[in-house]
DOMI-928564 format. One record per residue (C-alpha): residue in one letter; x, y, z. Coordinates in Angstrom, 3 decimals. Layout:
{atom "A", {X, Y, Z}}
...
***
This chain:
{atom "M", {-27.910, -14.251, 13.491}}
{atom "R", {-30.184, -13.648, 16.904}}
{atom "V", {-32.477, -10.841, 16.370}}
{atom "L", {-33.078, -8.560, 19.549}}
{atom "S", {-35.270, -5.849, 20.582}}
{atom "E", {-33.088, -2.462, 20.862}}
{atom "S", {-33.131, -2.775, 24.738}}
{atom "R", {-31.559, -6.330, 24.678}}
{atom "L", {-28.894, -4.957, 22.079}}
{atom "A", {-28.223, -1.982, 24.293}}
{atom "A", {-27.513, -4.452, 26.757}}
{atom "V", {-25.144, -6.347, 25.011}}
{atom "L", {-23.232, -3.487, 23.936}}
{atom "A", {-23.090, -2.151, 27.349}}
{atom "G", {-20.726, -5.130, 28.385}}
{atom "L", {-18.146, -4.247, 25.451}}
{atom "P", {-14.677, -4.123, 26.831}}
{atom "H", {-13.150, -0.713, 27.906}}
{atom "R", {-12.973, 2.009, 24.789}}
{atom "P", {-13.896, -0.803, 21.914}}
{atom "R", {-13.036, 0.171, 18.557}}
{atom "V", {-16.256, -0.016, 16.511}}
{atom "V", {-16.352, -0.269, 12.443}}
{atom "A", {-19.473, 0.813, 10.883}}
{atom "G", {-20.611, 0.935, 7.525}}
{atom "G", {-20.258, 4.490, 5.887}}
{atom "N", {-21.172, 6.507, 2.901}}
{atom "F", {-25.063, 6.263, 2.686}}
{atom "A", {-25.353, 2.766, 4.160}}
{atom "T", {-24.761, 4.000, 8.033}}
{atom "P", {-26.852, 2.016, 10.407}}
{atom "W", {-27.935, 5.066, 12.193}}
{atom "Q", {-30.449, 3.072, 14.430}}
{atom "A", {-27.724, 0.654, 15.736}}
{atom "L", {-25.016, 3.358, 15.959}}
{atom "A", {-27.845, 5.174, 18.176}}
{atom "I", {-28.007, 2.399, 20.287}}
{atom "L", {-24.366, 1.882, 20.613}}
{atom "D", {-23.935, 5.699, 21.413}}
{atom "G", {-26.286, 5.436, 24.408}}
{atom "A", {-24.968, 2.224, 25.997}}
{atom "V", {-20.802, 2.771, 25.912}}
{atom "A", {-19.725, 5.687, 27.049}}
{atom "E", {-16.111, 5.667, 25.311}}
{atom "Y", {-15.373, 4.270, 22.115}}
{atom "G", {-13.788, 4.711, 18.929}}
{atom "L", {-15.896, 4.932, 15.798}}
{atom "F", {-13.983, 4.093, 12.433}}
{atom "V", {-16.167, 5.110, 9.493}}
{atom "L", {-15.327, 5.677, 5.913}}
{atom "N", {-16.752, 8.961, 4.336}}
{atom "G", {-18.762, 9.596, 7.491}}
{atom "Q", {-22.048, 11.608, 6.969}}
{atom "A", {-23.739, 14.171, 8.868}}
{atom "G", {-25.168, 12.886, 12.197}}
{atom "L", {-22.142, 10.815, 13.620}}
{atom "P", {-21.809, 10.819, 17.238}}
{atom "D", {-20.369, 14.212, 18.446}}
{atom "R", {-19.591, 14.277, 21.983}}
{atom "E", {-16.508, 13.825, 24.597}}
{atom "G", {-16.094, 9.960, 25.163}}
{atom "V", {-16.398, 9.187, 21.079}}
{atom "V", {-13.112, 9.254, 18.798}}
{atom "L", {-13.686, 9.303, 15.178}}
{atom "E", {-11.164, 7.222, 13.222}}
{atom "T", {-10.913, 7.339, 9.055}}
{atom "P", {-8.716, 7.218, 6.101}}
{atom "F", {-11.272, 9.242, 4.419}}
{atom "V", {-13.156, 12.088, 5.951}}
{atom "G", {-16.715, 12.819, 4.815}}
{atom "V", {-19.004, 15.771, 5.896}}
{atom "G", {-19.829, 14.308, 9.417}}
{atom "Q", {-16.053, 14.083, 10.108}}
{atom "R", {-14.390, 17.125, 8.642}}
{atom "G", {-13.078, 19.401, 11.170}}
{atom "R", {-13.907, 17.835, 14.264}}
{atom "A", {-11.971, 17.982, 17.051}}
{atom "G", {-10.000, 14.930, 17.614}}
{atom "L", {-10.129, 13.299, 14.482}}
{atom "R", {-8.025, 10.568, 13.721}}
{atom "Y", {-7.167, 10.581, 10.291}}
{atom "F", {-4.841, 7.836, 8.689}}
{atom "P", {-3.455, 8.648, 5.133}}
{atom "C", {-4.333, 5.182, 3.244}}
{atom "R", {-4.824, 4.117, -0.027}}
{atom "L", {-8.167, 2.612, 0.068}}
{atom "S", {-6.960, -0.556, -1.218}}
{atom "L", {-4.809, -0.733, 1.993}}
{atom "V", {-7.587, -0.083, 4.067}}
{atom "P", {-8.573, -3.976, 4.736}}
{atom "H", {-4.936, -4.446, 5.740}}
{atom "L", {-4.898, -1.612, 8.090}}
{atom "L", {-7.990, -3.285, 9.860}}
{atom "N", {-6.264, -6.632, 9.866}}
{atom "E", {-3.123, -5.250, 11.238}}
{atom "M", {-2.960, -1.990, 13.293}}
{atom "L", {-6.562, -0.854, 13.784}}
{atom "T", {-8.430, -4.161, 14.707}}
{atom "P", {-12.199, -3.982, 15.351}}
{atom "D", {-14.099, -5.060, 18.525}}
{atom "V", {-17.426, -4.851, 16.957}}
{atom "V", {-18.671, -4.299, 13.173}}
{atom "I", {-21.837, -2.851, 12.878}}
{atom "V", {-23.313, -2.866, 8.989}}
{atom "Q", {-26.435, -2.337, 7.415}}
{atom "T", {-28.152, -5.523, 5.262}}
{atom "S", {-30.808, -6.616, 3.510}}
{atom "P", {-33.402, -9.254, 5.242}}
{atom "P", {-32.381, -12.639, 4.986}}
{atom "V", {-32.740, -14.871, 1.502}}
{atom "D", {-31.868, -18.428, 1.657}}
{atom "G", {-29.668, -18.244, 4.664}}
{atom "T", {-27.835, -15.211, 3.731}}
{atom "V", {-28.019, -11.565, 3.788}}
{atom "S", {-26.532, -8.875, 1.717}}
{atom "L", {-24.596, -5.819, 2.549}}
{atom "G", {-26.229, -4.003, -0.520}}
{atom "I", {-25.179, -0.940, -1.418}}
{atom "E", {-21.811, -0.702, 0.968}}
{atom "V", {-19.330, -3.500, 0.296}}
{atom "N", {-16.283, -1.474, 0.476}}
{atom "V", {-13.838, -2.683, 3.399}}
{atom "L", {-17.149, -4.344, 5.672}}
{atom "P", {-15.955, -7.779, 4.541}}
{atom "A", {-12.365, -7.378, 5.772}}
{atom "A", {-13.419, -5.697, 8.927}}
{atom "I", {-16.112, -8.671, 9.971}}
{atom "E", {-13.146, -11.065, 9.078}}
{atom "A", {-10.711, -9.146, 11.302}}
{atom "T", {-13.640, -8.948, 14.122}}
{atom "R", {-14.461, -12.612, 14.234}}
{atom "A", {-10.790, -13.594, 14.031}}
{atom "R", {-10.364, -11.918, 17.409}}
{atom "G", {-13.829, -12.947, 18.954}}
{atom "G", {-15.686, -9.991, 18.591}}
{atom "L", {-19.111, -9.234, 17.598}}
{atom "V", {-20.914, -8.588, 14.234}}
{atom "I", {-24.296, -6.492, 14.395}}
{atom "A", {-26.364, -6.010, 11.618}}
{atom "Q", {-29.185, -3.474, 11.027}}
{atom "V", {-31.311, -5.724, 9.100}}
{atom "N", {-33.437, -2.958, 6.728}}
{atom "R", {-36.430, -4.335, 4.312}}
{atom "Q", {-35.174, -1.426, 1.801}}
{atom "M", {-31.570, -2.589, 1.427}}
{atom "P", {-31.282, -4.060, -2.121}}
{atom "Y", {-30.086, -7.664, -2.034}}
{atom "T", {-26.752, -7.218, -4.315}}
{atom "F", {-24.144, -10.269, -5.215}}
{atom "G", {-20.458, -10.788, -5.031}}
{atom "D", {-18.949, -10.137, -1.888}}
{atom "A", {-21.859, -8.184, -0.721}}
{atom "V", {-23.329, -11.710, 0.625}}
{atom "L", {-22.950, -12.891, 3.788}}
{atom "P", {-24.239, -15.859, 5.328}}
{atom "V", {-26.425, -15.085, 8.297}}
{atom "G", {-23.889, -17.243, 10.943}}
{atom "E", {-21.758, -14.499, 10.572}}
{atom "V", {-23.717, -12.010, 12.203}}
{atom "D", {-23.986, -12.068, 15.936}}
{atom "Y", {-27.102, -9.794, 16.429}}
{atom "A", {-29.281, -8.018, 14.909}}
{atom "I", {-32.223, -5.419, 14.992}}
{atom "E", {-35.004, -5.071, 12.389}}
{atom "V", {-35.794, -1.478, 10.879}}
{atom "D", {-37.794, -0.495, 7.896}}
{atom "G", {-36.801, 2.850, 6.518}}
{atom "P", {-35.639, 4.552, 3.095}}
{atom "L", {-31.664, 4.579, 2.271}}
{atom "A", {-29.993, 8.020, 2.558}}
{atom "V", {-29.542, 9.682, -0.861}}
{atom "P", {-26.633, 12.432, -1.705}}
{atom "A", {-27.834, 15.839, -2.227}}
{atom "R", {-28.731, 16.811, -5.727}}
{atom "R", {-26.125, 18.628, -7.440}}
{atom "E", {-26.762, 21.391, -10.170}}
{atom "R", {-24.538, 20.669, -13.470}}
{atom "G", {-23.530, 24.101, -14.714}}
{atom "E", {-22.292, 25.251, -18.016}}
{atom "V", {-18.382, 24.467, -16.592}}
{atom "A", {-19.366, 20.826, -15.789}}
{atom "R", {-20.763, 20.535, -19.245}}
{atom "V", {-17.897, 21.550, -21.071}}
{atom "I", {-15.607, 19.295, -18.930}}
{atom "G", {-17.802, 16.717, -19.329}}
{atom "E", {-17.509, 16.921, -22.905}}
{atom "R", {-13.934, 17.396, -23.597}}
{atom "V", {-13.152, 14.277, -21.116}}
{atom "A", {-15.589, 11.765, -23.211}}
{atom "A", {-13.706, 12.838, -26.338}}
{atom "L", {-10.752, 11.230, -24.749}}
{atom "V", {-12.652, 7.795, -23.853}}
{atom "P", {-11.922, 5.374, -26.422}}
{atom "E", {-14.541, 3.043, -28.012}}
{atom "H", {-15.208, 0.073, -25.918}}
{atom "A", {-13.518, 1.691, -22.843}}
{atom "T", {-13.926, 0.376, -19.103}}
{atom "L", {-14.924, 3.493, -16.845}}
{atom "Q", {-13.925, 4.234, -13.178}}
{atom "L", {-15.714, 7.590, -12.110}}
{atom "G", {-16.744, 9.332, -9.088}}
{atom "I", {-19.551, 11.121, -7.890}}
{atom "G", {-20.668, 14.725, -8.926}}
{atom "A", {-21.396, 17.218, -11.497}}
{atom "V", {-18.233, 16.514, -13.518}}
{atom "P", {-18.403, 12.580, -13.189}}
{atom "D", {-22.346, 12.791, -13.971}}
{atom "A", {-21.546, 15.175, -17.163}}
{atom "V", {-18.793, 12.615, -18.348}}
{atom "L", {-21.468, 10.206, -18.228}}
{atom "D", {-23.990, 12.078, -19.823}}
{atom "S", {-21.649, 12.853, -22.863}}
{atom "L", {-21.158, 9.020, -23.413}}
{atom "R", {-24.891, 7.757, -23.617}}
{atom "T", {-24.307, 7.459, -27.643}}
{atom "R", {-21.637, 5.105, -27.154}}
{atom "R", {-21.909, 1.179, -27.157}}
{atom "G", {-19.585, -1.475, -25.533}}
{atom "L", {-18.522, 0.255, -22.752}}
{atom "G", {-17.787, -1.475, -19.156}}
{atom "I", {-17.789, -0.271, -15.456}}
{atom "W", {-15.180, -1.228, -12.944}}
{atom "S", {-15.191, 1.193, -10.443}}
{atom "E", {-15.004, 2.074, -6.651}}
{atom "M", {-18.194, 3.197, -6.578}}
{atom "F", {-21.001, 4.644, -9.124}}
{atom "S", {-24.133, 6.582, -9.202}}
{atom "D", {-27.012, 7.260, -11.020}}
{atom "G", {-24.892, 8.324, -14.116}}
{atom "V", {-24.174, 4.441, -14.722}}
{atom "L", {-28.058, 3.850, -14.649}}
{atom "T", {-28.594, 6.292, -17.415}}
{atom "L", {-26.173, 4.425, -19.499}}
{atom "E", {-27.378, 1.315, -19.004}}
{atom "K", {-30.859, 2.451, -19.906}}
{atom "A", {-29.500, 4.212, -23.045}}
{atom "G", {-27.901, 0.865, -24.113}}
{atom "A", {-24.150, 2.308, -23.796}}
{atom "L", {-22.750, -0.602, -21.612}}
{atom "S", {-21.738, -3.842, -23.093}}
{atom "P", {-24.070, -6.633, -21.785}}
{atom "A", {-21.378, -9.304, -21.736}}
{atom "N", {-19.567, -7.176, -18.679}}
{atom "P", {-20.879, -6.891, -15.219}}
{atom "I", {-20.984, -3.890, -13.756}}
{atom "T", {-18.556, -4.176, -10.979}}
{atom "A", {-18.106, -1.644, -8.056}}
{atom "S", {-17.222, -1.749, -4.271}}
{atom "F", {-20.365, 0.650, -3.146}}
{atom "A", {-22.923, 2.859, -4.863}}
{atom "F", {-25.460, 5.414, -3.842}}
{atom "G", {-28.020, 7.624, -5.368}}
{atom "S", {-31.571, 7.807, -6.246}}
{atom "P", {-34.468, 5.467, -4.667}}
{atom "E", {-34.721, 4.189, -8.336}}
{atom "L", {-31.318, 3.433, -8.515}}
{atom "Y", {-31.816, 1.349, -5.283}}
{atom "D", {-34.733, -0.313, -6.820}}
{atom "W", {-32.641, -1.368, -9.855}}
{atom "L", {-29.791, -2.723, -7.707}}
{atom "D", {-32.184, -5.194, -5.955}}
{atom "R", {-31.477, -8.764, -7.343}}
{atom "N", {-29.645, -7.475, -10.430}}
{atom "E", {-27.314, -9.982, -11.640}}
{atom "R", {-25.999, -7.291, -13.976}}
{atom "V", {-24.218, -5.897, -10.799}}
{atom "R", {-21.115, -7.197, -8.903}}
{atom "M", {-20.381, -5.792, -5.786}}
{atom "L", {-17.126, -6.673, -4.675}}
{atom "R", {-14.668, -5.775, -1.802}}
{atom "T", {-11.998, -2.951, -1.993}}
{atom "E", {-8.991, -5.274, -2.032}}
{atom "K", {-10.555, -6.895, -5.445}}
{atom "T", {-12.061, -3.200, -7.179}}
{atom "N", {-8.964, -1.444, -6.047}}
{atom "D", {-6.164, -3.688, -6.671}}
{atom "P", {-4.106, -1.460, -9.436}}
{atom "G", {-3.091, -5.042, -10.670}}
{atom "L", {-6.708, -6.211, -11.296}}
{atom "I", {-7.533, -2.867, -12.556}}
{atom "A", {-4.493, -3.064, -14.988}}
{atom "R", {-6.300, -6.388, -16.346}}
{atom "Q", {-9.432, -4.267, -17.732}}
{atom "S", {-8.858, -3.364, -21.130}}
{atom "R", {-8.830, 0.254, -21.809}}
{atom "L", {-9.665, 1.442, -18.404}}
{atom "V", {-9.950, 4.776, -18.173}}
{atom "S", {-9.849, 6.354, -14.775}}
{atom "I", {-11.674, 9.912, -14.288}}
{atom "N", {-11.299, 11.730, -10.908}}
{atom "S", {-11.618, 15.065, -9.631}}
{atom "A", {-8.902, 17.215, -7.805}}
{atom "L", {-8.768, 20.316, -5.584}}
{atom "Q", {-5.978, 21.613, -7.296}}
{atom "V", {-3.041, 20.641, -10.149}}
{atom "D", {0.322, 22.152, -10.142}}
{atom "L", {2.989, 22.746, -12.892}}
{atom "F", {4.439, 19.579, -12.053}}
{atom "A", {1.237, 17.826, -13.080}}
{atom "Q", {0.446, 16.886, -9.207}}
{atom "A", {-2.891, 16.861, -8.035}}
{atom "N", {-4.161, 17.554, -4.429}}
{atom "A", {-7.732, 16.096, -4.000}}
{atom "A", {-7.176, 15.147, -0.224}}
{atom "R", {-6.470, 18.816, 1.763}}
{atom "V", {-7.438, 22.601, 1.814}}
{atom "H", {-5.067, 25.199, 3.256}}
{atom "G", {-3.277, 22.375, 5.155}}
{atom "T", {-6.508, 20.917, 6.632}}
{atom "I", {-7.691, 17.422, 5.622}}
{atom "Y", {-10.735, 17.521, 3.526}}
{atom "S", {-11.067, 14.161, 2.120}}
{atom "G", {-8.197, 11.725, 1.721}}
{atom "F", {-6.407, 9.662, -0.993}}
{atom "G", {-9.637, 7.255, -1.654}}
{atom "G", {-9.176, 5.299, -4.468}}
{atom "Q", {-7.695, 7.915, -6.737}}
{atom "T", {-3.846, 6.422, -6.342}}
{atom "D", {-5.220, 2.909, -7.015}}
{atom "F", {-6.952, 3.867, -10.074}}
{atom "V", {-4.314, 6.235, -11.527}}
{atom "V", {-1.756, 3.483, -11.200}}
{atom "G", {-3.916, 0.625, -12.720}}
{atom "A", {-5.324, 2.845, -15.514}}
{atom "M", {-1.744, 3.609, -16.609}}
{atom "H", {-1.055, 0.143, -16.845}}
{atom "S", {-3.789, -0.956, -18.516}}
{atom "P", {-3.371, -1.486, -22.451}}
{atom "G", {-4.953, 1.415, -23.925}}
{atom "G", {-6.051, 2.836, -20.720}}
{atom "H", {-5.792, 6.603, -19.226}}
{atom "A", {-5.812, 8.410, -16.139}}
{atom "I", {-7.352, 11.468, -16.349}}
{atom "I", {-7.547, 14.392, -14.037}}
{atom "A", {-10.818, 16.776, -14.309}}
{atom "L", {-11.608, 19.876, -12.371}}
{atom "P", {-12.764, 23.753, -13.051}}
{atom "S", {-10.191, 26.238, -13.637}}
{atom "W", {-11.308, 28.593, -11.182}}
{atom "H", {-12.918, 27.800, -7.575}}
{atom "P", {-16.106, 30.026, -7.604}}
{atom "K", {-16.364, 29.942, -3.868}}
{atom "A", {-13.056, 30.664, -3.050}}
{atom "D", {-12.198, 33.050, -6.026}}
{atom "V", {-8.972, 31.265, -6.699}}
{atom "S", {-7.319, 29.502, -9.310}}
{atom "T", {-7.160, 25.808, -9.055}}
{atom "V", {-4.144, 25.698, -11.077}}
{atom "I", {-1.267, 26.770, -8.736}}
{atom "P", {2.608, 26.729, -9.432}}
{atom "R", {3.465, 24.200, -6.533}}
{atom "L", {1.190, 22.218, -4.055}}
{atom "A", {2.291, 23.152, -0.584}}
{atom "G", {1.218, 19.725, 1.011}}
{atom "P", {0.662, 16.197, 0.310}}
{atom "V", {0.321, 14.799, -3.205}}
{atom "T", {-2.593, 12.690, -3.804}}
{atom "S", {-1.850, 11.572, -7.349}}
{atom "F", {0.521, 12.364, -10.406}}
{atom "Q", {1.807, 10.903, -13.436}}
{atom "H", {-1.651, 11.234, -15.361}}
{atom "S", {-2.736, 10.940, -19.035}}
{atom "F", {-4.633, 14.148, -19.079}}
{atom "I", {-5.554, 17.099, -17.138}}
{atom "V", {-8.663, 18.607, -18.264}}
{atom "S", {-10.839, 21.598, -17.356}}
{atom "E", {-13.388, 23.637, -19.305}}
{atom "Q", {-10.350, 25.645, -20.803}}
{atom "G", {-8.741, 22.886, -22.725}}
{atom "T", {-6.889, 19.517, -22.238}}
{atom "A", {-3.374, 19.127, -21.294}}
{atom "A", {-1.637, 16.147, -22.704}}
{atom "I", {0.769, 14.710, -19.779}}
{atom "W", {1.707, 11.443, -20.186}}
{atom "G", {5.076, 10.802, -22.584}}
{atom "H", {5.766, 14.673, -22.691}}
{atom "D", {8.815, 16.162, -21.035}}
{atom "A", {8.363, 18.476, -17.837}}
{atom "V", {8.315, 21.907, -19.669}}
{atom "S", {5.621, 20.661, -22.246}}
{atom "Q", {3.521, 19.448, -19.381}}
{atom "A", {3.811, 22.774, -17.507}}
{atom "Q", {3.300, 24.837, -20.644}}
{atom "Q", {0.179, 22.848, -21.570}}
{atom "I", {-1.303, 23.519, -17.869}}
{atom "V", {-0.689, 26.849, -18.081}}
{atom "D", {-1.984, 27.387, -21.718}}
{atom "R", {-4.899, 25.050, -21.778}}
{atom "V", {-6.154, 24.146, -18.234}}
{atom "A", {-5.642, 27.178, -16.009}}
{atom "H", {-7.965, 30.188, -16.054}}
{atom "P", {-6.986, 33.018, -18.522}}
{atom "D", {-6.969, 35.597, -15.274}}
{atom "A", {-4.290, 33.094, -13.748}}
{atom "R", {-1.861, 32.381, -16.574}}
{atom "E", {0.601, 35.244, -16.532}}
{atom "E", {1.210, 34.686, -12.755}}
{atom "L", {1.687, 30.989, -13.160}}
{atom "R", {4.182, 31.597, -16.486}}
{atom "E", {6.163, 33.916, -13.971}}
{atom "A", {5.992, 31.506, -11.014}}
{atom "G", {7.062, 28.579, -13.343}}
{atom "R", {10.100, 30.392, -14.697}}
{atom "D", {10.909, 30.787, -10.924}}
{atom "L", {10.628, 26.956, -10.620}}
{atom "G", {13.009, 26.429, -13.462}}
{atom "F", {10.255, 25.785, -16.290}}
{atom "A", {11.294, 27.743, -19.556}}
{atom "L", {7.752, 28.767, -20.109}}
{atom "R", {6.758, 30.983, -23.197}}
***
């Protein structure tokens, strides 16, 4: 790893082939300073980022690519969205969207290694694909990136060039947890068996679920990602000390980042492991808890599109729903409010109009109640979704629409 000045790195990047494809760390580990140097040195390039945050280059000559859309990519003209389960994205990078350059943000070197810190995800696969074709690996070495273990550890010899920075990592905007999220959290927590292994995302509902589980004991974490709610469980003594906290990326408060640094309780693994349905299924009592934008009377969930426009993507929801359903004693839960307050519409609709993100769940939960899906016939599923999940103002219309779809609803 050769540490360069910013001007020298710009000169290196200016020598890249025409229209290179660049893979950069996403979520809240984006190497912003290195990306700015790239953008100033290269006129035209493709930029592949997962869950890109606000501030990504937005100009002619830059083509954004992603299988999971973030706020910095949403609604952008020319965005190339690739529908893909998160577990398969490494194959996408190795076979179809091979990168010329990978730019990551890492910890400072320790004993001949650096750590990818809070963002492992698909980056090891991208680095391998790049090195296999003679491309470049560039690190933004940040004194404030925590050193995490597992697949996050990278020999310094795998990095060609680096710049050094010293700046705080980004944190997600705080989400207020209202009464609806609290009720949903309690309902979901009631479905979690003793000594369960949890997978949750981020947001008001997952945080409410974790808050409701603080008095449990012997819980485990095998998740695509985690945030401060897991730290809360650790402090409360709810997590089993015998099992490592396993995930592929994390983001949250500065306190979370401090806790992660050199913490041997935490293993940050590459996506091919955390999101492999077969490995997920090996976890005892794996409970997958995910949200959705809409569910329909066929018990299908849409977590990716709004009015036909891509909002996010498949992410890891499909991987974990499948894995959880095969886990001994496991459940796959979809949790969502029954009514969308901003759009002022029901989140339960007769039939999804676009692609389905996931289906065949164990339960669908809203603040109204819980619908048991797995093991119930199609009519019973639809009846429960109307009676127990949908908002009262939407139920009669849903019953009529359900009958038109062939469900003998009461």
